[in-house]
C-alpha positions, 0 to 999 in steps of 0.5 A: 539534511532538511534539503535532502528530506524535502527532495525525498518527499517531493520525489514521493509526491511525483511517484504518487502522481504516477501511481494515481495514473496507474491505478485509475487507468487500470480501472478504465482499462487504458494505457498508462501512456496514452491518452495524455493526462486530461480532465476526466470530466471535460476531457481537456488535455492538462498542461504542465502547470496543472500536473504539479503534484499536490501544489496544482490541486491547492492552487486550483482549489480542487477544481478543474481549470477548464470546466470548474468541476471538482477534482477527486480528493483521491489525487492529492491524498495519494500524492501526499501519502506516497510522499510521507511513505518515501520520507518515513522510509528514509528517516527509519532506514536511511539509504539502504536495501530496506529503504528500497524495499519499503518504498517499492512495497508501499507503491504497489500497496497504494495502487492495490488499495485504490483499486480495492476501494473502488472495485473490491478487487486486487488484480492478479497482475499487480499482485504478481508484479509485487511478488516478483519485486519482493523475490528480487529484493529478498535475493538482494539481501542474500547477495549483499551478505545477509544470512540465508536464514533471512530468506528462509524466514521470509519464505516461512512468512509467505507460507504461513500468511497464505495458508492462514488466509486460504483456510479462511477462504475455504471456510468462509468464502463470502468474507474473504476474497481470492485476491486477499489470499494471494496478497497474503503470500506476497506480504508474508514474504516481505514481513517474514517470520516471526513478524508474520504473526504481528501482521496477521493480528494487526490486519484483523484488528485494524480491519475490525476497527475500520469496519466498526467506524465505517458502520458507525459513520454511515449509521449502519446503512451499509450493504457493500462490504469494506475492502480488506486489502487496504488494511492488509497493506497498512498492517504490513507497513506498520510491521516493517516499520515497528515489527521487532519493537512491538514484538519485543514490547509484547514479550517484555509485558508477558514476562512481567505477568 
């Protein structure tokens, strides 16, 4: 069991390294394949020993082997986060379609969150790919024997999420980006109904909490807004992990009142 957990975690680290490449090269409008991995400062091509997920960063003490410039902590953070997502998904869902759904969605959301943090955009192309992945996975549930009502619940979640965010976008366009609206359809599809309502609550709760901490940390000298995409992403993963439990807990507390 321990060995299998380690294999899954290490696989997640490797995928996280690839997600770094996808996100950061998308921002630079570069191919994922070419040029080969290199230091962004001195442009020296990196050797295989420099590319071991997480380990290389620790061994090099966060600096480039060749120019000694600091390596962005984004790299190890994303690798570690992806490893945790892979391992967590396995521990919660085992080897199942839910496991695949969680790691696929988590991978897309990590890429989108990196880009949103750096450029305040959620690229249509990546959101569209995540939608296609979601549709394929949901069809997979039906093919594997799940009731068609499950697919209808997912479609209901997508529509509710989209309409809710689109209404906010119409009423307050300065506070809601079009990318958030499109992503809400995708995440609504993944979380489904009635979990969509928990996801909406968590998104705004965590977003508000993050905004307060952001302003407090920077002593209210903030001119740029805080990207909302990462909070949508985190809320979706929480909902997929504990959605049913949290909803039942809430209902049980309501009935006691």
